[in-house]
N, C-alpha and C positions, 0 to 999 in steps of 0.2 A: 649601788656601785659606782653609776654614775657620777654621783654626788662626792663621793669618796675620790674618784678621778681629778674632777676638775679643782677640788680643795688641796691636792697634790701638786696639780699645775701651779696655782695661786701662792702655794707656800713655796715652791723652788724660785719663783719669779720673786719672791720677797727675799729667799735667801740669797738669791743673785745679789741683789741690791746691798744686804746685810753684810755679805764677804766683801764686796767692792769696799763699800766704807769701813769696814773691820780693818780690811788688809790696808787700807790707804791710812788709817790712823796709825796700824802698826809700822807701815812703812814711815810714817812722819817720826815715829819715837825713835824708830832706828837710825834714821838720818840725822834727826838732832844730836843723838848721841856722837854718832860720826862727826857732825859738824864740830862739837866741844873738843872732840878728840885731836882733829886737824886745828885747833886752834881757835876759830871762830868763835865769836861772842856777840850777844845782842844782833841788829840788824843782817851781820854777816852770817850768823848761824841761820837766822829766817831765811836770808836769800838762798842759802845752799838747799833748806828743806824745799824753799820753792821752786827751785829748778828741779827737783828729783818728783815733786808733784806733779809737775807739767810733761816730764819724761812719762811719769806713770799713767796719766790721761791719754797722751799720743797713743801708748803701747796698747792702754785698754780698747781705745776707739778702732785700730787696726785690728786687735784679735776678735773685737765683736764682729766686724763685717767681715773679716778675711781669715779666719781661723779655719774653714772647711777647706779651703783653699790650699792653706798651709799644711794642713793633716793629710790631704790626697797626694800632694806632691810629695812629703815626706815617706808616705807608704807605696809610692809607684803603682797607684790603681788608675785603670782606664775605665770610663765610662762606657757602658753598654746599653743597648736598645732592645727591643722586644725581642726582633728577629734573631738577636743574639743569642738569647737563652729564653725560650718563652716561658720556661715552668718555671724558673725563678721569677720571671716577671709577673706570672699570673699569681705566685702565692705571695709576692709583695702587695700588688694590687687588690687582692682579695682583703687581705688583714688591715689594709688601710681602709677599705670600705667597711669592715667590721668595726673599726676602731675610729670612723670618721676623720682621718688625718688625709691631707691630699699626699698624691705619690712622690715620696722623695726620688732623687736621682740614685741610680743603682750604678755601682762601680767592683769590678772582678782586680783582686790582686793576683799576678800568676805566682803563685807559691804553694808547696805542698803540706805545708803546715795549716791545719783547719783552724780558722779563726773569723772573727767579723767585728767590725765597730759602726757606729751610727756618729754623725758630727753636724754641725750646722747650727746656727744662731735661733733658730725657730723652725716650726713644723714646715712653714712655706718655703725655707731656704735648707731643706734637710738633706743629707747624703747618707746612705748606706752601704757598707762594702763588706765583700766576701771574697776569701781566698779559695782558688780552686781547689784545694786541699779538703776546705768544708764542703764545698758542693760535692765532691766526689766519695767522702767518706760517711755523710750523714744521708739517711733515708729521708723521704718526703715529709713525715709528721716531726721528724726531730730536725730539719731544716726549718719547718715552720714554727716550730718552738723557737728557735735562734732569732728568726726575723721577728716573732712577736716580741719578744727581750729587746732587739734593737730599735723597733717602733716604738717602745714603751719609754725608752732613753730620749726618745724625740719628743713624743706628746707628754712626758711629765717634765721637759724643759732640762733634762740633765746634760744635753749637749753644750746647752750655753753656761747651764753652772760652772760645768768643769773647766770649759775654756777661760772662763774669769779666773779659776781658781789656779789654773797652770800657769798663766801669764803672770800673775801677782805674786806667784812662789818664784817664778824665774827672775823677776825684779828683785826680790829679797836675795836670791842668791848672787845677781849680777851685782849689787850694791855692796854685799859684804866680800866679793871678789877684788872689787874697786878700792875699797877700803885697805883692804890687806897689801894690795899690791902698791898703795901708793905710801904705807907704811915702809912698805920694803924698800922702795927706789927714792923716797923720800929723805932717808937717813935721819929721821926722830926731828924733820921739818916743825910738826905741829906741836911738838913740846916747847919749841924755843918761841914759838908765835904765842904760847899760852895755853895749849892744849892740856899741860899736866900729864904727870905720870898716873895719876888716879884714872882721869880719863879716857888716857892711853887704854889702860888695861879693860875699863869699861867698853872701850870701843871692840877691842879684841874679843872681850867675852861675846859681845853681841854680834859679830862677825860668825862666828862659830856657832852659837845657840839659835840664831833667827833665823837659819836658813834648815835645822833640823826642826825646828816646832813648827816653821810653814809647811816642810814635806810632810810631818805627821799629821797636820789638819788635811792636807790634800789627800791624803792616802785613807784616811778616815773617811773623808767625804766620798771617795771613789767607793769604797767597801760598802758603804750605806746605799749609794746608788744601784750598785750591781743587786744587792736584795730585793730591793725595790723593783728594779725591773725583771728580775727573776717572777716575781710574785705578781707584777702587772700583766707580765707576758703570758703566764699560765692562764689569769684570768680571761685575756683574751681568745687563746685558744681552747680554753677549758680542758686542758691536758698537761698536768705539769710533768708528768712521766718522761713524755717527750723531751722536754727540754732538760729536765735530769739526765735522761739515758745520752742527750746532744754533750753536755758536758763533761759526761765521764769520757766519753770516747776523745773529746777534744782535749781534755788533760791527761789521757793516757798516750795520745799520739807522741811519738818520740821526737818529731820534726820541730826545730824551732825557726820562727818566723825570720826570713832573711833581712827585712828592713825593719826589724823591731828596733827602739829606740827608748830612751828611758822618758823622753818627752810626750811620747805617744801611748805607750802601755798599758797605760789605765783607760784608755779608750775601748781596748778589745773586750770580747765577751769572760775569754780567761787571758791569764797572763801569758804574752807571748815569749816571754823567757822561761826555759825549764830550770828549774831548781829551787823555788819558793816553797819549799815541801816542810819547813820545819814547825813542829807542833808548839814550840815555845811560845810564850806569852809577848816576849821581846820582839822576837822576829815577826809576830803576827801585827805588832804595831807599824812596821814598814812594808806590809804588802800592800800591793796595790789592789788586789782582789780577795774576799773571803776565800777559805780554803773551800774547794770543790766537795769535800764532804759533807763540809756545813750547807752549803749551798743544796746539794742533793737532799741533804736530809730536812731541810726547811721546805723544799718542795714536795717531798713524800709524805710529809708531816702534815700534809693539810687537811 
């Protein structure tokens, strides 16, 4: 089992680099189409793409080092210490010892909606956060299952992987938005400079389809990581039923996380927005999390 765990860590590290280079290539292709639609050619088109790559690199660097601080700020979480919640502190500490992880910083979100997340670029810079709602609603074994799930994200380097994916997806959306706004306010300037009608149409198509494709990739990766963390967490506690019970309680709770937003929704153990309940195949593609019944079935079918 230990060999499998380390293999998964190595796999996630490789996937991070593959995704970074793959998305960079994707961004280059989209940027090049936009540059042609704007009327740039030759050196001008390459210069446009170069500027985009520089911006992409700066954003990636910033997200790599400060993604945890950004997420904590967006969630409104506050750091706690042992004296603030000894039981939670001990549960996290004991599971870290069992999994061989350094103890992450622990944060609390003052919100009745039961939920939790982990973030940080690696196990040495990790953060786990829990809402007051999840601490009140779950019993000790269920809470232990949730903690094990979040620590599994840290150990598997899911937190780094998803930070990179989210930033790159956001960059694709930003490029598309800039292109559409430039067309709207530029009044067809790109066509007069040599962009041509065909390239304008290709640019518009890329601006519409590229963000959709990027988001589908992000959501597919997110769902896969949740299944993996469920599995890894249940191995750590040797009690998959407790995590399954916790997921059911969280999913059935009517409260919606007050400070939930689309940028961080994928980080939580359950979708913080209430409403992703459709069983259609198409809706499933756009979900940040696997359906609760599928996760419970997977856990209890072990």
